[in-house]
N, C-alpha and C positions, 0 to 999 in steps of 0.2 A: 207551201208554207210548212215550217217545222211544227211538229207536234210537241206538246209540253206536258210535263208532270212536275209537281211541286212537293218538296219536303218541308213541312212545318213542324215545330216542336212545342212541347208543353212548357218549356223553359230554355234558358241558355244552357249550353253544354249537354243537351239531350242526345247529341250525336248526329245532328243534321249534316254537318260538313262531310263526315266520313260516309254517310249513307248516299249523299249526292255523288261523291267520288266513286263509290262502289257501283252505283247504277250507271254512271258514265262508263266505267270499265266494262260492265256487262253488255251494255248496248254497243259499245265499240267492238267487243269480241264477237257479237252477233252480226256484225257487218254494217251497222248504221254509222252515219256521221253524227256525232253527238258533241254537245258543248254545255258547260255549266253556266249558270247565271245567278247573280245575287244583286238585286237593285241597290241595296244599301248595306254596307258592312261597317261595323265598328271594331277596329283592331289597330294595334300598334305594330303588328308584323306586316310590313308592306314590301312591295317588289317593284322593280323598274322594268318596263317592257322594252322591246327592241327600239320602239319609237321614243323612248325616254319619258314614258308616262307611268304614273304611280297607281297601283291597284293592290287589293288585299291578297295576302299569301294563300289564304284558303282556296281562292279561285284559281290560283296558280297550281296548287296541288291537284285540284279537280281537273284542270286542263291537262296536266300530265297524265292523269288517269284516263282521260278521253283520247290521249294520243295527239293532241294539237298544241300549238304554241299559245302561251298566255296572251290575251288581248284585253285592253282596258274596257272594251264593251261588255266583258263578262262581269264587271263590277264598276258601273258608272259613278257610284257615289261611295266614297270612303270617308269615314269619320275617325279622326285620330285624337283621342282625348288629350287635352292639355292640362285639365284639372278635374275636380269632381263635378263641375257644372258646365263645362264647355269643351269644345273640340275644334280642331282644324278641319275644315270642310274641303274635301277634294272632289271635284266634279270632272268626269272624263279625263282623269289622270293629272289634272292641274289644280293648284291651290286656289280655291275661291276666297278663303279668308277664315278667320276664327269667329265662332259664334257661340253664344250661350245656348244651353239646351232649350230655353224658352224661345229664343229668337229663331233657332233652327226649326223648332216645331211649327212656328208660324210661317216660316219661309219654304219648307220642303215641298209644298204643293207646286211651287214654281219649277221644280226639278222634274216633274212628270214628263215633259217633252224630251228631256235628256234620257230618261229611262226608256221611253218608247223607242227613241232613235237607236239606242244601243241594242235593245232587244231585236229590233227589225234588222240590224246589221248581222246579228247572229243567225237570224232566220234564213238569211241568204246563203249561209254556208253549212247549215246543219239540218239533219232529218229530225232529230230529237233534241230538245233543250230541257235540261234538268235544273229546276229552279230551287234555290235555297231561301227559306225565310230567315227571320232573325228574332231571337227571344221567343215570345209566345204571341199567338193571335188573340189570346184572351186578355191581353193588357188593354182593358176597355178604355182607360184614360188616354190611350194613344190611337184609338180607332179612327178618330176624325182625321181625314186626309192621309190615311195609312198608305205607304208606298212600298212596303216590304213583305207584308204577310197577306191577309185576305184582300187588301187593296190591290196588291200585285197580282194575285190569282184572278181577281175580277178583270184586271186590265188586259190579261192575255187569255182569259177563259181556261184556266188550268185546273185539272183535277188535283186534289191534295191528299197526300199521305201524312197522317199526324203521328209523330213519334214521341214516346214517353220514356224516361230513364228510370228503370226499375232499381238500378244500383243505389240510388239515393232514397229509395223507399216511396211508398204511396203512389205507385204507378197507375192503379185503377182510378184513384181520386184525381190524379193529374189529367188523365184522358177524359174521364167523364165530366170533371169540372170544367175543362176547356170547352168541351162540346156544349155544356150547359150555358156558358157565357157567350157563345157565338150566336149571331143573328141567324134566323132560319135559313136565309139564302146562303149564308156562309157555311153553315153546317151541311147544307146540301152538297157543297163542293168536296167535302171530306169523303173519299171513297174507300179508305182503309186506315186501320190503326196499326202501329208497330210498337211492340214492346222491345226496348233496346237494353243492352248491357246485362243480360240475364246470366246468372251463375247457378249451375246445378241441373237437376232433372226437370226437363220442360213439362213432363206430365203433371207435376205438382201444380202448375199454373192452370191446368184445364178447367177446373170449376170456376176460377176467377174469370177466365176468358169467356166462358159461357155466359156468366152474368154480365160481363162487359158488353158483349155483343147484343144481349137482350135489352139492356138499359140504354145503350148508345145507339142501337139500331144501325150499326156500321160494322162490317166484318173486320176481324183481326187479320191483317195481311202478312203477319210473321212475328216470330220471336227471335231476336238476334242475340247471340251469345256475347258475353264480354270478350272483346278481341284484344289479344296481345300483338299489336301492330306498331311499327315505328314509322308513323307518318305525321305530317305537320298538323297541328290543331290550333284552335283559337287561343289567343294569348291570355285572356283574363282568368280563365278557369282551368287551365291545363293541369293535368295530374303530374306533369314533369316536375313542377315546382315542389312536389311533396316527396320526391325520392331522396333518401338520405344515406343509402348504403355506399360504402367505399370500396372501390375496386383496387386491383394491383396498381393501376395508375389513377389517381384521384384528381379530377379537374373541378375547380370551384368557380361558378359563375355568379357574380354579384347581382342579386335580385333587388334592384332599387325600385321605388314606387312606380316610376314611369318607364320601366324596361321595355325595349322594343327590339324587334328582329332577333330574338333569341334562337331563331331557326339557324343562325350561324353555327350553332354547336351541335345540331342534330347528327352531323356526320360522325361525331365521336361516339354517339350512343349505340351505334350498331356493333361496336367492338366489345366483346364479352369481358375483356380484361380492364375496361375503362369505366369509371363512374363519372357522371356529370351531375354535380349537385348545385342547386340554386340556393344561395345563402343570403340571409337578411340580417345577420348579427355576427359579432365577433365570436360568440360562443359556437355558432354553427360553422364558422370558417375552418376551425381546426388547423390541420397541417397538410394542405393539399400539395400536389406536385406542381401545379400551375394555376394561376388565377387569371380569369378573364373578366374584363369590364365590358359589358355589352353596349349596344346602342341605347339611347335614351331620348324620349320626346321632350325632356326638359333637362338639359345637361347641367345647368347651373343649380337647379333645384335638387337634382339627385346627388350632385357633388356635396351640396350643403347637408343633405340627409346622411351621407357617409361620414362627413366631418362631425356631425352631431352625435352619431351613434358609435363612433370610435373605429369604424371600419377603415377609414382613410389612413389613420395613424398605423394601424396594424399592417395594412397592405404595404405601406411605405417601408416598414421594417422588414417585412418578408421579401420585398423586392431586392434586398441585399443578398438573398440566398436562393430564391426560386424565381422562375420567369413570370412576368406579369404582362398581359397583352390586352390592349384596348381596341375595340372596333367602333368606329364612327363616334358617337357621343363619348364612349369610354376612352377613345383616343384623344379627344379634346380635353377630357379631365386630366389625363396624364401629363399635359403640358404645364408650362409655367404660369400662364395667365389666360383667362377667358373674358373677353369684353363684349358688351351688348349695347352698342351706341344707338341702335335703331329700336330697342325694346322688343326684340323678337321673342325673348323669354321673360326675363325679369328686369332688364335694364342694368346699367352700371357695369362694373367689372369685379372680378374676384381672382384670387390666386388659385392656380391649379395645384396638382399634386407634386409638381416640380420633379417628375421622374423622366420627362423627355424635354429636350431643349427647344420646345415649340411654344407658339402663342396662337390663339384662335380669336378671330373676330366674327361674331354671329351676324348674319345678314338676312334680309327679307327674302332675297332670291334663293330659291331652293335648287341645289345641284341634283340633277337626275340623269344618270347615264349608265349604260352597261359598259363594262370594261374588261379587257383581257390583256395578258402579257406574260412576262416571266418575273419571278420574285428576284429582287436585287440581292447582292451578296450580303449575307448576314453573319453575325457572330453569335456565340452561345448556342442555346438549344435549337434555334431556328436556322442555324447554319445548315442543318440537314435538308432544308427546302430551298436553299439558294439555287437559282437557275431553273426552278420548277415552273411549269406553265400553270397559270391560274385563270379563272373566269368568274366574274361576279358583277356587282353593280354598286354605284354610289348613290346615296340619297341623304343629303344633309343640308342644313342651313348654317353655313359658316365657312370661313376660309382659314386654313392653317398654314403657317410658315415657320421657319426657324426663328429663334429668338433674335437673331441679328438681322432679320428681315429677308433673308435669302429664301427664294421659292423652293418648295419641295417637289422633286421630280421622280421620286421612287414610290412604289406602291406600299412599302413598309418602312417605317422609321424606327430606329433602335437607339437605345441609350443605356446608361448605367452599366457599361462594359458588357453589353449583350445580354442583359437580364430583363430589359423592358422594351416592349414593342408596341407600335400603334399603326393602324391602317384605317382608311375610310371604306375599304372594300368589303361589302357584305358577300358572303359565300366564298371567301378566299380560301377556305379549307376544303371545299367540296371536290375539287377536280383532282383526278389522278390519285397519287399516293401522299399528298401533302399532309393530311390528317394522320395517316399511319406513320409517316416519317417523324412527325412531331412526337407521337406517342412512343415510338421506339427510342428516340433521343432522350425522352424523359426517363424511360426505363433504364437505359444505359447509364444515365446519371446516378441512378439508384443501385447500379450493379446487377440489374435484372436483364436477362436476354429474352426478347419477345420476337424471335425469328418467325414463329408460327402464329403471329398476331391474326386473329379472326377478323378479316376485313375483305372487302371487295369494292370495286369501283362504285361510287355512291349512287350514280344514276341507275346502274344495273340493280343495285340493292333495292332502290325504290320501286323499280318496275316489278320485281318479285313481290313486294309488299302489296302493290295494286292488284296483282293477280290473286294473291292470297285473300285479299279483301273481297274480290269478286266471287271467289269460290265459296267463301263463308256465306255471303248474301244469297247466292243461288240456292244453297242448302236451307237457308233460314226464311226466305221470303217466298210468297206466292207469286212467282214471276209470271205465271200464266195469267193470273188476275191483274197484275200490273200491266202486262202487255194488252190485256183486255181494256183497261182504262184508255190506253193509247188508241186502240182500234175503234173505240167509241168516237175518237176524234178523226176517224178515217185515215189512220196510218196505213200506207200501202206497204 
């Protein structure tokens, strides 16, 4: 049987996902077969496995760090918020249905057999399983029938490392307050505390750490510095949305309320010459070199949001001068009409942005598939990627065809004399030189030569980031103590 260790946090965005990824990388480097696991994830960034099943992107990132292919058993329950009080519930990679928060809270105990089955499947192929919690174990209103924090730890008898985020202040109160709210048997599971995202001289923390260990009666297993890494993070609290600086080539991604799969644009962020800005208003949009409309969990609602705040009108004007590209939900918005006869989102129909000669009908059946091929012949700035190989995945609830009813057989649709583009394929920019070719074409349009564009194959870039993460954690964490927690579980 695999040995387990669990990372829980004092709050959301405390750094659990990266720490799990880093430990997966370290254990892999040390010769163990390792796998990540998160029983329940809430995120709009999702991924489609080889089997056509849907899972959270954070566990995909962790699987990459572990050197194994992503499998839906790493994330058996995925919640994709549809509004402030409800989510689409995905179990074992397939849609179970939409539920309100209250209904799901009452229902979730029925999913324990699915969680156990998924975990046992991982046990068959791993020496070590690194488990990620969600939010905080001190959310006492959610303790009943908990399946993701201490309830999960109890289910598989896992030792817990509790991590707090010092960057947002009050880390000692975070950690001690969390311990105070735990039941005695829950507190007994916590074997170490981690202070994350520290900036500055670590010795300044020493008096606080001494008091923390004295009052908490649990050792501090490490102080992890604030890390400048380019790896995928959770969608709701990502710091990517706060970056506003403009590079030589400036890319604007529309950040509507239900944005999903913004990981499509991470490949551009590795290029020093490029800025990727997430904008929510006309004032923030400015004068970018290219505009992206990303995926959306509610295409009609987010298009209405753009229509109401003026972004739609401005984007339509700018589409006469600069390229605009929509992916998935953004692609649907660019068409002439979106209809929802089955009430998948809001029911009824509405006009699209009328920048592509397409119409979309939303359907209950979700399309889930990995895809690969070559980009069709394109005009305009994307002519540079015509014939290039791509690989990605489709995940959408809707069928899109040309306005005259003709089926679409190309991965990318273009319009407006080669200034507007749309595709259902997530990850279409990741393979080979596609992203770099787009950036060079945008630079050439501005009269700038970027022959020495700082870029490399995206997967190789990510591998270096995982190794960097592991190096930092080896220096920052008491790895001997962490291995000791595993040895207590008779790890050979």
